[in-house]
C-alpha positions as CSV (number, residue, x, y, z in Angstrom):
1,M,-54.9,198.0,77.3
2,N,-52.4,195.9,75.2
3,H,-53.2,194.9,71.6
4,T,-51.5,192.1,69.7
5,P,-50.3,193.4,66.3
6,L,-52.1,192.0,63.3
7,F,-48.8,191.7,61.4
8,Q,-45.2,191.2,62.4
9,A,-42.5,193.4,61.3
10,P,-40.9,192.5,58.0
11,E,-37.5,191.6,59.6
12,E,-39.0,189.0,61.9
13,N,-40.9,187.2,59.1
14,G,-37.8,186.9,57.0
15,R,-35.8,185.3,59.7
16,S,-38.6,182.7,60.3
17,A,-38.8,181.7,56.6
18,S,-35.0,181.4,56.3
19,G,-34.8,179.0,59.3
20,G,-37.5,176.7,58.0
21,A,-35.8,176.4,54.7
22,W,-32.5,175.3,56.3
23,R,-34.4,172.8,58.4
24,L,-36.0,171.4,55.3
25,L,-32.7,171.3,53.5
26,A,-31.0,169.5,56.4
27,L,-33.9,166.9,56.5
28,K,-33.5,166.3,52.8
29,A,-29.8,165.9,53.1
30,F,-30.2,163.4,56.0
31,L,-32.7,161.4,54.0
32,A,-30.5,161.4,51.0
33,L,-27.5,160.3,53.1
34,F,-29.6,157.6,54.7
35,F,-30.7,156.2,51.4
36,V,-27.1,156.3,50.2
37,V,-26.0,154.3,53.3
38,I,-28.8,151.8,52.7
39,A,-27.9,151.5,49.1
40,V,-24.2,151.0,49.9
41,R,-25.0,148.4,52.5
42,L,-27.3,146.6,50.1
43,V,-24.6,146.5,47.5
44,T,-22.1,145.3,50.0
45,I,-24.4,142.5,51.3
46,Q,-25.9,141.4,48.0
47,I,-22.9,141.8,45.7
48,I,-19.6,142.2,47.5
49,E,-20.1,140.0,50.5
50,A,-22.7,137.7,49.0
51,P,-20.5,134.6,49.1
52,K,-19.9,135.1,52.8
53,Y,-23.5,135.3,53.7
54,R,-24.5,132.4,51.3
55,A,-21.9,130.3,53.2
56,I,-23.5,131.3,56.6
57,A,-26.9,130.5,55.3
58,R,-25.7,127.1,54.0
59,K,-24.3,126.2,57.4
60,Q,-27.9,126.5,58.8
61,Y,-29.3,123.9,56.4
62,E,-26.4,122.1,54.8
63,Q,-23.7,119.8,56.3
64,K,-20.9,117.8,54.6
65,F,-20.5,114.2,55.8
66,T,-17.5,111.9,55.1
67,L,-18.2,108.5,53.5
68,P,-15.4,106.2,54.8
69,A,-13.8,103.8,52.4
70,V,-13.9,100.1,53.2
71,R,-10.5,99.0,54.4
72,G,-8.8,96.2,52.4
73,N,-8.6,92.7,53.7
74,I,-5.5,90.9,54.8
75,Y,-4.9,87.2,53.7
76,D,-2.3,84.5,54.4
77,R,-0.2,83.1,51.6
78,S,-2.9,80.7,50.5
79,G,-5.7,83.3,50.4
80,Q,-7.4,82.6,53.7
81,V,-8.8,85.7,55.3
82,L,-7.1,86.9,58.4
83,V,-8.6,90.4,58.6
84,S,-11.7,91.8,57.1
85,N,-14.4,94.3,57.9
86,T,-17.9,94.4,59.4
87,M,-20.3,97.3,59.3
88,F,-21.1,99.1,62.5
89,V,-23.2,102.2,63.2
90,S,-22.0,105.6,64.6
91,F,-24.1,108.5,65.9
92,A,-23.3,112.2,65.5
93,A,-25.1,115.4,66.3
94,D,-25.2,119.1,65.3
95,P,-25.3,120.9,68.6
96,K,-26.8,124.0,67.0
97,I,-29.8,122.1,65.6
98,V,-30.2,120.1,68.8
99,G,-30.4,123.4,70.7
100,D,-32.6,123.3,73.8
101,K,-33.5,119.6,73.2
102,D,-30.0,118.5,74.3
103,V,-31.3,117.1,77.6
104,A,-33.8,114.9,75.8
105,V,-31.2,113.7,73.4
106,A,-28.7,112.9,76.2
107,N,-31.4,111.0,78.1
108,A,-32.2,108.9,75.1
109,F,-28.6,107.9,74.6
110,A,-28.1,107.3,78.3
111,R,-31.0,104.8,78.4
112,V,-29.6,102.8,75.4
113,F,-25.8,102.8,76.1
114,N,-25.9,102.8,80.0
115,K,-23.8,105.9,80.4
116,P,-24.7,109.0,82.4
117,A,-26.6,111.7,80.5
118,T,-23.9,114.2,81.6
119,H,-21.5,112.3,79.3
120,Y,-23.5,113.3,76.3
121,L,-24.5,116.7,77.5
122,S,-20.8,117.6,77.9
123,R,-20.2,116.8,74.3
124,L,-23.2,118.7,73.1
125,R,-22.3,121.8,75.2
126,T,-18.5,121.9,75.0
127,D,-18.3,124.3,72.1
128,P,-21.7,125.8,70.9
129,S,-20.1,126.9,67.6
130,R,-19.3,123.3,66.6
131,R,-21.6,121.8,64.0
132,F,-20.5,118.2,64.4
133,V,-19.8,116.0,67.4
134,W,-19.6,112.2,67.8
135,L,-21.9,110.8,70.4
136,E,-21.2,107.1,69.9
137,R,-18.8,105.3,67.6
138,R,-18.8,101.8,66.2
139,V,-22.0,100.5,67.8
140,N,-23.2,97.0,67.0
141,P,-26.2,97.3,64.7
142,S,-28.4,95.2,67.1
143,V,-27.8,97.8,69.8
144,A,-28.2,100.7,67.4
145,R,-31.7,99.6,66.5
146,R,-32.8,100.4,70.1
147,L,-32.2,104.1,69.4
148,S,-34.5,105.8,66.9
149,A,-32.2,108.6,65.6
150,A,-34.9,109.8,63.2
151,T,-37.0,111.1,66.0
152,L,-34.1,113.0,67.6
153,E,-33.7,116.4,66.0
154,G,-30.1,117.2,65.0
155,V,-28.9,113.5,65.4
156,V,-27.7,111.6,62.4
157,M,-26.7,107.9,62.0
158,V,-23.7,107.0,60.0
159,K,-22.6,103.5,58.9
160,E,-18.9,102.9,59.5
161,P,-16.8,99.8,58.7
162,K,-15.0,98.2,61.7
163,R,-12.0,96.0,61.5
164,L,-12.6,92.3,62.2
165,Y,-9.6,90.1,63.2
166,H,-10.9,86.6,62.5
167,Y,-8.5,84.7,64.8
168,D,-8.2,87.1,67.8
169,E,-4.6,86.7,69.1
170,L,-3.3,84.7,66.1
171,A,-0.4,86.6,64.4
172,A,-1.5,89.7,66.3
173,S,2.1,91.0,66.8
174,L,2.6,90.7,63.0
175,I,-0.8,92.0,61.8
176,G,-1.2,94.8,64.3
177,F,-4.4,96.8,64.6
178,T,-6.2,100.1,63.8
179,D,-7.5,103.0,65.8
180,I,-11.2,103.9,66.1
181,D,-11.0,105.8,62.8
182,N,-9.6,102.7,61.0
183,N,-6.1,104.1,60.6
184,G,-3.4,101.6,61.0
185,I,-1.3,102.2,64.1
186,A,0.7,98.9,64.5
187,G,2.1,96.0,62.5
188,M,1.1,95.4,58.9
189,E,-2.0,97.6,59.4
190,L,0.5,100.5,59.8
191,V,3.0,99.4,57.2
192,C,0.4,98.9,54.5
193,D,-1.9,101.6,55.7
194,E,-1.7,103.6,52.5
195,D,-2.7,100.6,50.4
196,L,-5.4,99.3,52.9
197,R,-7.2,102.5,53.8
198,G,-8.5,103.6,50.4
199,T,-9.9,107.1,49.7
200,A,-12.9,108.5,51.6
201,G,-15.9,110.0,49.8
202,S,-18.3,112.7,50.9
203,V,-22.0,113.7,50.6
204,V,-23.6,117.0,51.4
205,M,-26.9,116.8,53.3
206,Q,-29.5,119.6,53.3
207,R,-32.3,120.2,55.8
208,D,-35.7,121.3,54.4
209,G,-38.3,123.5,56.1
210,L,-39.8,120.5,57.9
211,G,-36.4,119.5,59.4
212,R,-35.9,116.5,57.2
213,T,-32.4,115.8,55.8
214,R,-31.6,114.5,52.4
215,P,-28.7,114.6,49.9
216,S,-28.2,117.9,48.2
217,A,-28.9,118.0,44.5
218,D,-26.4,120.8,44.0
219,Y,-23.4,118.7,45.2
220,P,-22.9,115.2,43.7
221,T,-22.0,112.5,46.1
222,V,-18.3,111.5,45.9
223,E,-18.2,107.8,46.3
224,P,-15.4,106.3,48.4
225,V,-12.7,104.2,46.8
226,D,-12.2,101.0,48.8
227,G,-8.7,100.0,49.9
228,H,-6.5,97.3,48.3
229,D,-6.1,93.8,49.7
230,V,-2.8,92.5,51.1
231,R,-1.6,88.9,50.9
232,L,1.1,88.0,53.4
233,T,3.7,85.3,53.2
234,I,2.7,83.7,56.5
235,D,1.0,80.2,56.4
236,L,-2.1,80.1,58.7
237,S,-1.4,76.4,59.7
238,Y,2.2,77.1,60.5
239,Q,1.2,80.2,62.4
240,A,-1.3,78.3,64.5
241,I,1.2,75.5,65.3
242,L,4.0,78.0,66.2
243,E,1.8,80.0,68.5
244,E,0.3,77.0,70.3
245,E,3.6,75.4,70.9
246,L,5.2,78.7,72.0
247,K,2.5,79.4,74.5
248,T,2.7,75.9,75.9
249,G,6.5,76.2,76.2
250,V,6.3,79.5,78.0
251,T,3.9,78.0,80.5
252,L,5.9,74.8,81.0
253,N,9.2,76.7,81.5
254,K,7.5,79.4,83.6
255,A,9.2,82.0,81.4
256,D,8.5,85.7,81.3
257,G,7.7,85.5,77.7
258,G,8.9,84.0,74.4
259,L,9.1,84.6,70.7
260,A,9.5,82.6,67.5
261,V,9.9,83.1,63.8
262,M,9.9,80.8,60.8
263,L,11.5,81.5,57.4
264,D,11.7,79.9,54.1
265,P,15.4,79.8,53.6
266,K,15.3,79.8,49.9
267,T,13.1,82.9,49.5
268,G,13.3,84.8,52.7
269,E,9.6,84.7,53.2
270,I,8.4,84.8,56.8
271,L,6.1,81.8,57.2
272,A,5.1,82.5,60.8
273,L,5.9,84.9,63.6
274,A,4.7,84.8,67.2
275,T,5.3,86.6,70.5
276,V,4.1,85.7,74.0
277,P,2.4,87.5,75.7
278,S,0.4,88.9,72.8
279,I,-2.8,90.9,72.4
280,N,-6.2,90.5,70.9
281,P,-6.4,93.2,68.1
282,N,-10.2,93.2,68.4
283,T,-9.8,94.8,71.9
284,P,-6.4,96.5,71.9
285,E,-7.5,99.1,74.4
286,S,-7.4,96.4,77.1
287,Y,-3.7,95.8,76.9
288,E,-0.6,97.8,77.8
289,S,1.0,99.5,74.8
290,G,4.3,97.5,75.2
291,T,2.5,94.2,74.7
292,A,1.8,94.9,71.1
293,R,5.5,95.4,70.4
294,N,6.9,92.9,67.8
295,K,10.0,91.9,69.7
296,V,11.3,89.9,66.7
297,V,12.4,93.2,65.1
298,T,12.2,95.8,67.8
299,D,14.3,94.2,70.6
300,M,18.0,93.6,70.8
301,F,19.7,90.9,72.9
302,E,23.1,89.4,73.4
303,P,22.8,86.1,71.4
304,G,25.2,83.9,73.3
305,S,26.2,80.7,71.5
306,I,23.9,81.0,68.5
307,F,26.4,83.8,67.4
308,K,29.1,81.1,67.0
309,I,27.8,80.7,63.5
310,V,30.0,83.8,62.7
311,T,33.1,82.3,64.3
312,A,32.7,79.0,62.6
313,A,31.8,80.5,59.2
314,A,34.9,82.8,59.3
315,A,37.1,79.9,60.2
316,Y,35.9,77.7,57.4
317,E,35.5,80.4,54.8
318,H,39.0,81.7,55.1
319,D,40.4,78.2,55.5
320,V,42.3,79.0,58.7
321,I,40.8,76.1,60.7
322,S,39.7,72.7,59.6
323,P,36.8,70.8,61.3
324,E,39.3,68.3,62.7
325,K,41.8,70.8,64.2
326,R,42.2,70.0,67.9
327,F,42.1,72.6,70.7
328,D,43.0,72.4,74.3
329,A,39.6,72.7,76.1
330,E,41.2,73.6,79.4
331,N,38.9,71.2,81.4
332,G,36.2,73.8,81.2
333,L,38.0,76.9,82.6
334,Y,40.2,79.1,80.5
335,K,42.0,82.0,82.1
336,V,42.7,84.7,79.6
337,M,46.1,86.4,80.4
338,M,47.1,89.9,79.3
339,R,50.3,91.6,80.4
340,G,50.9,88.9,83.0
341,R,47.6,89.0,84.7
342,V,44.2,87.3,84.3
343,V,41.7,89.6,82.6
344,R,38.9,87.1,81.9
345,Q,37.8,83.7,82.9
346,I,35.9,81.7,80.2
347,R,33.9,78.7,81.3
348,D,32.2,75.9,79.5
349,T,29.1,74.1,80.8
350,H,30.8,70.7,80.4
351,S,34.5,70.2,80.9
352,H,36.7,68.6,78.2
353,E,40.4,68.1,78.0
354,S,40.5,68.7,74.3
355,L,38.0,69.1,71.4
356,T,38.2,69.3,67.6
357,F,36.8,72.5,66.2
358,R,33.7,70.7,65.0
359,E,33.2,69.1,68.4
360,G,33.7,72.5,70.0
361,L,30.8,73.8,67.9
362,E,28.7,70.7,68.6
363,Q,29.3,70.9,72.4
364,S,29.0,74.8,72.3
365,S,32.5,75.3,73.8
366,N,33.2,79.0,74.6
367,I,36.8,78.1,75.2
368,V,37.3,76.6,71.7
369,M,35.6,79.6,70.0
370,A,37.6,82.1,72.0
371,K,40.9,80.4,70.9
372,A,39.7,79.9,67.3
373,V,38.9,83.6,66.9
374,E,42.6,84.5,67.7
375,L,43.6,82.5,64.5
376,I,40.8,84.2,62.5
377,G,41.8,87.8,63.3
378,P,39.8,90.9,63.9
379,E,39.3,92.0,60.3
380,R,38.1,88.7,59.0
381,F,35.9,88.1,62.0
382,Y,34.3,91.6,61.8
383,R,33.7,91.3,58.0
384,Q,32.1,87.9,58.4
385,A,29.7,89.3,61.0
386,R,28.9,92.2,58.8
387,D,28.3,90.0,55.8
388,F,25.7,88.0,57.8
389,G,23.8,91.3,58.2
390,F,24.5,92.0,61.9
391,G,24.5,95.7,62.7
392,I,22.3,96.3,59.6
393,P,18.5,96.4,59.5
394,T,17.1,93.6,57.4
395,G,14.7,95.9,55.7
396,V,11.6,93.7,56.4
397,E,8.3,95.5,56.1
398,L,7.7,95.6,59.9
399,P,7.5,98.8,62.0
400,G,10.1,99.6,64.6
401,E,13.0,97.5,63.3
402,V,16.3,98.2,64.9
403,R,19.8,97.6,63.5
404,G,21.4,95.9,66.5
405,R,24.9,96.8,67.6
406,L,28.1,95.5,66.0
407,K,31.2,97.2,67.3
408,K,33.9,98.1,64.8
409,P,37.4,96.8,65.4
410,H,38.7,100.2,66.6
411,E,36.0,100.1,69.3
412,W,37.2,96.8,70.7
413,S,39.0,96.3,73.9
414,G,41.7,93.7,74.3
415,I,39.2,90.9,75.0
416,T,36.2,92.0,72.9
417,M,37.0,89.7,70.0
418,Q,37.1,86.7,72.2
419,T,33.9,87.7,74.0
420,M,32.1,88.2,70.7
421,A,33.3,84.8,69.5
422,Y,30.7,83.2,71.8
423,G,28.0,85.9,71.5
424,Y,28.6,88.7,74.0
425,E,29.4,92.4,73.5
426,V,27.2,92.2,70.4
427,A,23.5,93.0,70.1
428,V,21.2,91.4,67.5
429,T,17.5,91.0,66.7
430,P,15.9,87.6,66.5
431,L,15.1,88.2,62.8
432,Q,18.8,88.9,62.0
433,I,19.7,85.5,63.6
434,A,17.0,83.6,61.7
435,A,18.2,85.2,58.4
436,A,21.8,84.3,59.1
437,Y,21.0,80.7,59.7
438,A,18.7,80.7,56.6
439,A,21.8,81.8,54.6
440,I,23.6,78.6,55.7
441,A,20.5,76.5,55.0
442,N,20.2,77.7,51.4
443,G,23.8,77.2,50.6
444,G,25.4,80.5,51.6
445,V,23.2,83.3,50.3
446,L,21.7,86.0,52.6
447,M,18.1,86.6,51.5
448,K,16.1,89.7,52.5
449,P,13.2,88.7,54.8
450,Y,9.8,89.9,53.7
451,V,6.2,89.4,54.8
452,V,4.1,91.2,52.1
453,R,3.6,88.9,49.2
454,Q,1.1,90.7,47.0
455,I,-1.0,93.9,46.9
456,L,-4.4,93.2,45.1
457,T,-7.4,95.1,44.1
458,K,-10.8,94.1,45.5
459,D,-11.4,92.2,42.2
460,G,-8.2,90.2,42.7
461,A,-6.1,92.0,40.1
462,L,-2.4,92.2,40.9
463,I,-1.1,95.7,41.7
464,R,2.4,94.7,42.8
465,E,4.3,91.7,44.1
466,N,7.4,91.1,46.1
467,R,10.0,88.7,44.8
468,P,12.8,86.9,46.7
469,Q,15.8,89.2,46.9
470,K,19.4,88.1,47.3
471,I,21.5,90.4,49.4
472,R,24.9,88.8,49.1
473,R,26.8,85.5,49.2
474,V,27.9,85.2,52.7
475,V,29.9,81.9,52.5
476,S,30.6,79.3,49.8
477,K,28.6,76.2,49.4
478,E,31.4,74.2,50.8
479,T,31.4,76.2,54.0
480,A,27.7,75.9,54.2
481,V,27.9,72.1,54.0
482,K,30.5,72.0,56.8
483,L,28.4,74.2,59.0
484,T,25.3,72.1,58.4
485,E,27.2,69.0,59.3
486,A,28.3,70.6,62.6
487,F,24.8,71.8,63.3
488,E,23.4,68.3,62.7
489,G,26.1,67.0,65.0
490,A,24.9,69.4,67.7
491,V,21.5,67.8,67.5
492,E,22.7,64.2,67.3
493,R,25.6,64.3,69.7
494,G,25.8,67.8,71.2
495,T,23.9,70.3,73.3
496,A,20.7,70.0,71.3
497,Q,19.8,66.3,71.6
498,E,16.4,67.2,72.9
499,V,15.6,68.4,69.4
500,R,16.3,65.0,67.7
501,I,13.5,63.7,65.5
502,P,14.0,60.1,64.4
503,G,14.2,59.7,60.7
504,V,14.6,63.5,60.1
505,R,17.8,65.4,59.6
506,V,17.7,68.5,61.8
507,A,20.5,71.0,62.0
508,G,20.6,73.7,64.6
509,K,22.4,75.5,67.4
510,T,21.6,76.2,71.1
511,G,22.2,79.5,72.8
512,T,22.1,80.7,76.4
513,A,23.0,84.3,77.4
514,R,22.7,86.4,80.5
515,R,20.0,89.1,80.2
516,I,20.8,92.8,80.7
517,V,18.2,94.5,82.9
518,D,18.5,98.2,83.6
519,G,22.0,98.4,82.1
520,K,23.6,95.4,83.9
521,Y,23.4,91.7,83.9
522,A,20.5,90.4,86.1
523,P,21.6,87.6,88.4
524,G,19.8,84.3,87.5
525,S,18.1,85.8,84.4
526,Y,18.8,84.3,81.0
527,T,17.7,84.2,77.4
528,A,17.5,80.6,76.1
529,S,17.5,80.0,72.4
530,F,17.5,77.4,69.7
531,V,17.7,78.1,66.0
532,G,17.7,75.3,63.3
533,Y,16.4,74.1,60.0
534,F,15.1,70.9,58.4
535,P,15.3,68.6,56.6
536,G,19.1,68.8,56.5
537,E,19.4,67.4,52.9
538,D,17.1,70.1,51.5
539,P,16.1,72.7,54.2
540,Q,12.6,74.0,53.8
541,V,12.0,75.8,57.1
542,V,14.3,77.8,59.4
543,C,12.9,78.3,62.9
544,L,14.2,80.4,65.9
545,V,12.7,79.9,69.3
546,M,13.6,82.1,72.3
547,M,12.6,82.0,75.9
548,E,12.8,85.0,78.2
549,N,14.0,84.1,81.7
550,P,12.8,80.4,81.9
551,R,12.7,79.2,85.5
552,A,11.1,75.8,85.7
553,R,13.2,73.3,83.7
554,G,16.6,75.0,83.7
555,Y,17.7,77.9,81.6
556,Y,19.7,76.3,78.8
557,G,18.4,76.6,75.2
558,G,18.7,72.9,74.6
559,V,16.2,72.0,77.3
560,T,13.8,75.0,77.0
561,S,13.6,76.3,73.5
562,G,14.8,73.1,71.8
563,P,11.7,71.0,72.7
564,I,9.5,73.7,71.4
565,F,11.4,73.7,68.1
566,R,11.0,69.9,67.9
567,A,7.3,70.0,68.6
568,V,6.8,72.6,65.9
569,A,8.9,70.6,63.4
570,E,7.1,67.4,64.1
571,R,3.7,69.0,63.5
572,V,4.9,70.9,60.4
573,L,6.3,67.7,59.0
574,Q,2.9,66.0,59.5
575,T,0.8,68.9,58.3
576,S,2.6,70.2,55.2
577,S,2.4,68.4,51.9
578,R,5.8,69.8,50.9
579,F,7.5,67.2,53.1
580,Q,5.5,64.2,51.8
581,R,6.8,61.9,49.1
582,T,4.2,60.7,46.6
583,S,4.7,57.4,44.9
584,P,3.3,56.9,41.4
585,A,0.6,54.6,42.8
586,D,-0.6,57.5,45.0
587,T,-1.0,59.8,42.1
588,P,-4.6,59.8,40.6
589,S,-5.2,60.2,36.9
590,D,-7.7,63.0,37.2
591,D,-7.5,66.5,38.8
592,V,-8.2,65.2,42.3
593,K,-5.0,65.1,44.3
594,P,-4.0,63.3,47.5
595,V,-3.1,65.5,50.4
596,V,-1.6,65.0,53.8
597,V,-4.1,65.3,56.7
598,P,-2.9,68.2,58.9
599,D,-2.6,67.8,62.7
600,V,-5.3,70.1,64.1
601,R,-5.7,68.5,67.6
602,T,-5.8,71.0,70.4
603,V,-6.3,73.8,67.8
604,M,-9.3,76.1,68.2
605,L,-12.2,74.8,66.0
606,P,-12.5,77.9,63.6
607,I,-8.7,77.7,62.9
608,A,-8.8,73.9,62.5
609,E,-11.7,74.2,59.9
610,R,-9.8,76.9,58.0
611,I,-6.7,74.7,57.9
612,L,-8.5,71.7,56.6
613,R,-10.4,73.6,54.0
614,G,-7.2,75.2,52.9
615,Q,-5.9,71.6,52.1
616,G,-9.1,70.8,50.2
617,L,-10.6,68.7,53.0
618,Q,-14.0,68.9,54.6
619,P,-14.3,69.1,58.4
620,E,-17.1,67.2,60.0
621,V,-17.6,68.4,63.6
622,F,-18.9,66.2,66.5
623,G,-19.9,67.7,69.8
624,R,-19.8,71.3,70.9
625,G,-16.9,73.4,72.2
626,R,-13.9,75.4,71.2
627,F,-11.0,72.9,70.9
628,V,-10.4,69.9,68.7
629,I,-9.5,66.9,70.9
630,K,-9.6,64.1,68.4
631,Q,-9.5,63.8,64.7
632,S,-10.0,60.9,62.2
633,P,-8.1,60.0,60.1
634,Q,-4.9,60.6,62.1
635,P,-2.4,63.4,61.2
636,G,0.0,62.4,58.5
637,S,-2.6,60.2,56.7
638,R,-3.0,60.6,52.9
639,M,-6.5,61.4,51.8
640,M,-8.0,62.6,48.5
641,Q,-9.1,66.2,48.3
642,G,-12.7,66.5,49.2
643,S,-12.5,63.8,51.9
644,S,-14.2,64.3,55.2
645,I,-12.2,64.7,58.4
646,K,-14.0,64.0,61.6
647,L,-13.3,66.4,64.4
648,V,-14.3,65.8,68.0
649,V,-14.5,69.0,70.0
650,R,-14.7,69.6,73.8
651,D,-16.8,71.8,75.8
652,E,-15.6,74.9,77.6
653,P,-13.3,74.3,80.6
654,P,-15.3,73.0,83.6
655,E,-16.4,75.1,86.5
656,E,-14.1,75.3,89.5
657,G,-14.4,72.2,91.6
658,D,-16.1,70.1,88.9
659,L,-14.5,66.7,88.3
660,V,-13.2,65.9,84.8
661,I,-12.2,62.6,83.2
662,V,-8.5,62.1,82.8
663,P,-7.9,61.5,79.1
664,D,-5.8,58.7,77.7
665,V,-2.5,60.1,76.5
666,R,-0.6,56.9,76.3
667,G,1.2,56.5,73.0
668,L,1.3,60.2,72.4
669,S,4.4,62.3,72.2
670,V,5.3,64.3,75.3
671,R,4.3,67.6,73.6
672,R,0.9,66.2,72.4
673,A,0.1,64.7,75.7
674,V,1.0,67.9,77.6
675,N,-1.2,69.9,75.2
676,R,-4.1,67.5,75.7
677,L,-3.9,67.5,79.5
678,M,-3.5,71.3,79.7
679,L,-6.9,71.7,78.1
680,D,-8.4,70.2,81.3
681,E,-6.1,72.4,83.4
682,F,-4.1,69.5,84.8
683,D,-0.6,69.9,86.2
684,I,1.9,67.7,84.6
685,V,5.0,65.9,86.0
686,L,7.3,64.3,83.4
687,E,9.6,61.3,83.9
688,G,11.8,60.6,80.9
689,S,11.3,61.7,77.3
690,G,9.8,60.5,74.0
691,M,6.5,58.7,74.0
692,V,4.1,58.3,77.0
693,V,4.0,54.7,78.1
694,R,2.3,55.1,81.5
695,Q,0.2,57.7,83.3
696,S,-1.2,58.3,86.7
697,P,-4.1,58.7,87.4
698,A,-5.2,56.1,84.9
699,P,-7.2,57.0,81.9
700,G,-10.9,57.3,82.6
701,Q,-10.6,58.2,86.2
702,K,-12.1,61.5,87.5
703,A,-10.0,64.2,89.0
704,A,-10.3,67.9,89.8
705,P,-8.9,70.5,87.4
706,G,-5.4,71.4,88.5
707,S,-4.6,67.9,89.8
708,T,-1.2,66.4,89.0
709,V,-0.9,63.8,86.2
710,R,2.4,61.9,86.1
711,L,3.6,60.8,82.7
712,L,6.2,58.0,82.4
713,C,7.9,58.4,79.0
714,E,10.4,56.3,77.0
715,P,12.4,57.2,73.8
716,R,10.1,57.0,70.8
717,E,10.7,54.6,68.0
718,I,11.5,55.7,64.5
719,I,8.4,57.5,63.1
720,S,6.5,56.4,60.1
721,A,8.4,56.3,56.9
722,V,5.6,58.3,55.3
723,L,7.6,61.4,56.0
724,Y,10.6,60.3,53.8
């Protein structure tokens, strides 16, 4: 029988007690170490890494929003608004807060904006770590009201200013446009972006326990600083006239495009600048990027005969050729010989046995210029071209300006100088040409062209102002007078007779040059130009008009660009008070002044109203429509400021197939008659020039849009002496 001992042996009891003590000690050590680790971790989190975790916590209930500044306005020289801002609404979301409600949010936006819900889901789910994504930008407030952002968790509504271009395409190539974030990316919007954009502000929004957002009290709101206003040198009325006539000219000549620029020769101010085709800066995304290019400064071309200003200036300035020096004109064909062989044949449009130097300039003889430059010499000729500013950027505040190409004498071949004498083997920009002719118009001083007149605060305080800047004297006053006489002769007796305006001294020069396409001359493709200034006794305006590849009425500058210049000049003379003489009887004794009624016929109604108000006149509109077709009193009349000008406007163009009444254009100038008939989409056939004396179909008859209207014209009589 086995018995369990009542007591263990002393050795076994001792080993058991010793093991328990070690286990207890190990437990205590483990607990102590655990508490040390916890303490270290608490110190790390609450003290050492506290900023990090506070930032993480803030991200869950705080978010910083940018408060965009209001971009500055852009005005014309008289203070009429060209560009301003309107307030639109944008929607953004925090994908983390939206969370699993993203489908509901996407569906809500899809219903309002007519886009697939997947469009918004892709934005919300692209990067889960992002805390801010745009869902819709620049929404019209009337549309935005259809979406209740307050009921969509994680969605915020932000008011954003949007650029508003008041006259759509008017001056678009000059003004430029902005991107969706209101950053200037073209034209003056880009050049003056630093002044216009202002400084953005910010606000920190916090979300409370109920999910409501409100500005944080811990972070003060940083208010945005609005941008400065910019006043340009352009004249709105001149700009409207120039663009309308240029578009009409491009259409009539079936040209690929056209450009024009007007300068004040005494100051260098750009009064108007236009390119066709152009863009509407309110919707720049609908145009190709190249359409927005300002070809007046970004494109080079071989000028042709308008470059003869350099040859003639060098001849007169260095007194090597007198105006009456006679040259053999070779009956229109001059064979240039070198080392016993013919290296170049120079042709004239019209053949002459002999011409004086002045007649050669008036008749635009390439042969006379090629022979004259041999007497001038390479150094004098090159220096004269350089003094006019060719091969050098003008420095105008327009993006993308190129310097052109003026070869140095050591780069010339044996016939380069003769070729350059009549405008080939040299590349210029339209603005360089206009500036060169402005130098002759003002008596011989090259002025720096500029387009920014003033930078102003929102309160109208002047920040800085541009002043006329003389570059250098190019020719003497005596040389300038000789050149002006020759340019007036070109209009009265030479290649620019289409430009004549009875009673007005106009000076100018035609130019026709072959176009280079893909590195070589394109057959049958030309650049046709006319550049001139008026009135000759005291020039106030220089204007260059260029046609790209005209195909309908010939390709010479005198018959394509010249009539456009004439139409612009006629309307400017009638519109601008600077050309009107005031007799003492016309001058009132009080502060009310007489003004000349501008010509606003065929101009869009909003522009016409702005032009009239700018002259202190009150428009009174009759009818409904977009275009002014009649005005009373007539353009050129003198009225007191505050007088009412009656404007008759026409409806939108008729539906296809509808009959329209043929308007009465008898007694109008060709340009005015064409402008009026084009409003009704009539095709025009011209016989003669001057004033319209007969038309077919007769006035008052009904015809379908697109029908042909034949106009019989005769030379106009001397215009009213009101001008001078």
